C-alpha positions as CSV (number, residue, x, y, z in Angstrom):
1,X,89.2,85.0,95.6
2,X,88.4,85.4,99.3
3,X,86.9,88.6,100.6
4,X,89.2,91.0,102.5
5,X,88.1,93.4,105.2
6,X,89.4,96.3,107.3
7,X,90.8,98.4,104.5
8,X,93.4,100.7,106.1
9,X,94.6,104.1,105.1
10,X,97.9,102.5,104.1
11,X,96.1,100.3,101.6
12,X,94.2,103.3,100.2
13,X,97.5,105.2,99.9
14,X,99.1,102.3,98.0
15,X,96.2,102.2,95.5
16,X,96.4,106.0,95.1
17,X,100.1,105.8,94.3
18,X,99.4,102.9,91.9
19,X,96.8,105.2,90.2
20,X,99.5,107.9,89.8
21,X,101.5,105.5,87.6
22,X,98.6,103.6,85.8
23,X,98.6,105.8,82.6
24,X,102.4,106.1,82.2
25,X,102.8,103.1,79.8
26,X,106.4,101.8,79.3
27,X,108.4,104.1,81.6
28,X,111.0,103.7,84.3
29,X,109.4,104.1,87.7
30,X,111.6,105.4,90.4
31,X,109.8,105.2,93.8
32,X,111.7,106.4,96.9
33,X,110.2,105.1,100.1
34,X,108.1,102.2,101.4
35,X,104.7,103.2,100.2
36,X,105.9,104.5,96.8
37,X,107.7,101.2,96.2
38,X,104.5,99.3,97.2
39,X,102.3,101.4,95.0
40,X,104.5,101.1,91.9
41,X,104.7,97.4,92.3
42,X,101.0,97.2,92.7
43,X,100.6,99.2,89.5
44,X,103.0,96.8,87.7
45,X,100.9,93.8,88.7
46,X,97.5,95.4,88.0
47,X,96.9,98.6,86.0
48,X,100.2,99.1,84.2
49,X,102.2,95.9,83.4
50,X,104.5,97.9,81.1
51,X,106.2,99.7,83.9
52,X,109.9,99.2,84.2
53,X,110.9,98.7,87.8
54,X,114.2,98.3,89.7
55,X,115.5,97.0,93.0
56,X,116.1,100.6,94.0
57,X,119.8,100.3,93.1
58,X,121.3,98.9,89.8
59,X,119.0,96.0,88.8
60,X,116.0,96.1,86.4
61,X,113.5,93.5,87.6
62,X,111.6,91.1,85.3
63,X,109.6,89.8,88.3
64,X,107.8,91.7,91.0
65,X,109.1,90.5,94.4
66,X,107.7,91.5,97.8
67,X,109.0,94.6,99.5
68,X,112.7,94.3,100.3
69,X,112.9,90.7,99.1
70,X,115.8,89.6,97.0
71,X,115.1,90.1,93.3
72,X,113.9,86.8,91.8
73,X,114.2,87.7,88.1
74,X,116.6,90.3,86.7
75,X,116.4,91.5,83.1
76,X,119.1,94.1,83.1
77,X,121.4,96.4,85.1
78,X,122.6,100.0,84.9
79,X,126.1,101.0,86.0
80,X,126.4,104.1,88.1
81,X,128.1,106.1,85.3
82,X,124.8,105.7,83.3
83,X,122.4,106.8,86.0
84,X,122.6,110.5,85.1
85,X,122.0,109.7,81.4
86,X,118.7,108.1,82.5
87,X,117.8,111.1,84.7
88,X,118.6,113.6,81.9
89,X,117.3,111.8,78.8
90,X,115.3,108.8,79.9
91,X,111.5,108.3,80.2
92,X,111.1,108.3,83.9
93,X,108.5,108.9,86.7
94,X,109.9,109.7,90.1
95,X,108.0,109.6,93.4
96,X,110.0,111.3,96.1
97,X,109.3,112.4,99.7
98,X,109.2,116.0,100.8
99,X,110.0,117.7,104.1
100,X,108.2,120.8,102.8
101,X,105.9,121.4,99.8
102,X,104.5,124.9,99.1
103,X,101.3,126.0,97.4
104,X,103.2,126.4,94.1
105,X,104.4,122.8,94.1
106,X,108.0,123.5,95.1
107,X,109.6,120.9,97.3
108,X,112.3,121.1,100.0
109,X,114.5,118.2,101.2
110,X,117.6,120.4,101.8
111,X,117.4,122.3,105.1
112,X,115.0,124.1,107.4
113,X,115.5,127.8,108.0
114,X,117.6,130.5,106.2
115,X,119.8,129.2,103.4
116,X,122.9,131.0,104.9
117,X,122.4,129.6,108.4
118,X,119.8,126.8,108.5
119,X,118.3,125.6,111.7
120,X,118.4,122.0,110.6
121,X,120.3,120.3,107.8
122,X,118.4,117.6,105.9
123,X,119.4,115.4,103.0
124,X,120.4,118.2,100.7
125,X,118.8,118.8,97.3
126,X,120.4,115.6,95.9
127,X,118.6,114.7,92.6
128,X,115.4,116.8,93.2
129,X,116.3,119.6,90.8
130,X,117.3,117.3,88.0
131,X,114.3,115.0,88.6
132,X,111.7,117.9,88.5
133,X,113.1,119.6,85.3
134,X,113.7,116.4,83.4
135,X,111.1,113.8,84.5
136,X,107.5,113.5,85.6
137,X,107.6,113.8,89.4
138,X,105.1,112.9,92.2
139,X,105.4,113.3,95.9
140,X,104.5,111.0,98.9
141,X,103.8,112.6,102.3
142,X,103.1,110.1,105.0
143,X,102.1,112.7,107.6
144,X,100.1,115.6,106.2
145,X,100.7,118.6,108.4
146,X,101.2,122.4,108.4
147,X,104.9,121.8,108.8
148,X,105.0,120.0,105.5
149,X,102.4,121.9,103.4
150,X,103.7,125.5,103.7
151,X,103.1,128.9,102.0
152,X,106.7,128.9,100.7
153,X,109.5,126.4,101.2
154,X,112.6,127.5,103.0
155,X,114.9,126.2,100.2
156,X,113.8,125.0,96.7
157,X,115.0,121.5,96.0
158,X,112.3,120.2,93.7
159,X,111.1,122.8,91.2
160,X,107.3,123.6,90.8
161,X,105.7,124.6,87.6
162,X,105.6,128.4,88.0
163,X,109.3,128.5,89.0
164,X,110.2,126.2,86.1
165,X,108.2,128.4,83.6
166,X,109.9,131.6,85.0
167,X,113.3,129.9,84.4
168,X,112.6,129.3,80.7
169,X,112.1,126.4,78.3
170,X,115.1,124.5,79.5
171,X,113.5,124.1,82.9
172,X,109.8,123.9,82.0
173,X,109.9,121.7,78.9
174,X,109.7,118.4,80.9
175,X,108.6,119.8,84.3
176,X,105.5,117.8,85.3
177,X,104.5,117.7,88.9
178,X,101.9,115.0,88.6
179,X,100.5,113.9,92.0
180,X,101.0,114.5,95.7
181,X,99.6,111.6,97.8
182,X,99.4,112.1,101.5
183,X,97.8,110.1,104.4
184,X,94.8,112.4,104.0
185,X,94.2,112.8,100.3
186,X,95.4,113.2,96.8
187,X,96.5,116.6,95.3
188,X,98.0,118.1,92.1
189,X,99.2,121.5,91.1
190,X,96.4,122.5,88.7
191,X,94.7,125.0,90.9
192,X,94.7,128.7,90.0
193,X,98.1,129.9,88.9
194,X,99.4,126.3,89.1
195,X,98.8,126.0,92.9
196,X,97.9,123.0,95.0
197,X,94.5,121.5,94.3
198,X,92.7,118.8,96.3
199,X,91.6,116.0,94.0
200,X,90.2,113.6,96.6
201,X,90.1,112.9,100.4
202,X,90.7,109.5,101.8
203,X,87.7,107.6,103.4
204,X,86.9,109.1,106.8
205,X,88.7,112.4,106.0
206,X,86.9,115.7,105.4
207,X,88.0,118.7,103.3
208,X,88.2,120.8,106.4
209,X,90.6,118.3,108.0
210,X,92.9,118.7,105.0
211,X,92.7,122.5,105.3
212,X,93.4,122.3,109.1
213,X,96.4,120.1,108.4
214,X,97.9,122.4,105.8
215,X,99.9,125.6,106.3
216,X,98.8,127.1,103.0
217,X,95.7,127.4,100.9
218,X,94.5,124.3,99.2
219,X,92.2,124.9,96.2
220,X,89.0,123.0,95.8
221,X,87.1,122.9,92.5
222,X,83.5,123.9,93.3
223,X,82.0,123.1,96.7
224,X,83.7,121.0,99.4
225,X,81.0,118.4,98.8
226,X,82.1,118.1,95.2
227,X,85.5,116.7,96.3
228,X,85.3,112.9,95.8
229,X,86.5,110.2,98.1
230,X,89.7,108.4,97.1
231,X,88.8,105.0,95.9
232,X,89.6,102.0,98.1
233,X,91.6,99.1,96.6
234,X,89.7,96.4,94.8
235,X,89.6,92.9,96.3
236,X,92.2,91.8,93.8
237,X,94.5,94.7,94.8
238,X,94.0,94.0,98.5
239,X,95.1,90.4,98.0
240,X,98.1,91.5,96.0
241,X,99.1,94.0,98.7
242,X,98.5,91.7,101.7
243,X,99.5,88.3,100.4
244,X,102.0,89.1,97.6
245,X,103.8,92.4,98.0
246,X,103.6,93.2,101.7
247,X,102.7,90.1,103.8
248,X,104.9,91.5,106.7
249,X,102.9,94.7,106.9
250,X,105.8,97.0,106.4
251,X,103.5,99.7,105.0
252,X,102.3,100.3,108.5
253,X,105.7,101.7,109.5
254,X,104.8,104.8,107.4
255,X,101.0,104.9,107.8
256,X,100.1,103.1,111.1
257,X,97.4,100.5,111.1
258,X,95.1,102.4,113.6
259,X,94.3,104.9,110.8
260,X,91.4,102.8,109.6
261,X,89.7,104.0,106.4
262,X,86.6,101.7,106.6
């Protein structure tokens, strides 16, 4: 294999997303967005070949085509009437976006402002409540900022662990907020009282930069110097990303190329 250079933040994010799925085994991966789709397909080709992937609509894929390419090999399909059966009863790991995430792991994609009279209407809660109480859920944030990472979300769409536990076993039994990957680092919700915890910072990013870009407290285990650096993709992964899955560089639409990690 030839050597690759100039590892970008987008490449690091793709590898971090792949790592979020690597230990899932045979499970239906539901990525929503460019980088989540890239990371899931990278995991399928490297760390977790048992992942079940789709075209984002109704087809289950046997092959792993490049981003937004026509499915080359199809091994099954799911009619719309069965989608909610999969959400409610299937083994599934969802990666969604988030307009807001608060320090307790609640997510908002519904609206900004007061529920009765919001300042801005967004997507609506859509499948977020069902995803978070029924399936393992991760989040992808392409622009880490104080407007996204907030003390309390304006409206709860995706349910964090504390709120799920307060609602009882029906909400908490399968609630599993696994990873939050942003363009600055990787987090989870295993800080004190199930709050945001910084697991790693991407190359070239400091813990203080993550704090400054957050509108809520981010827990760190130990000293800032103890926070590791997010791993860079291996040579094999770089080749898979650049030559196989995303030769057109579509990932840079979410995390621009100038954000160089090495």
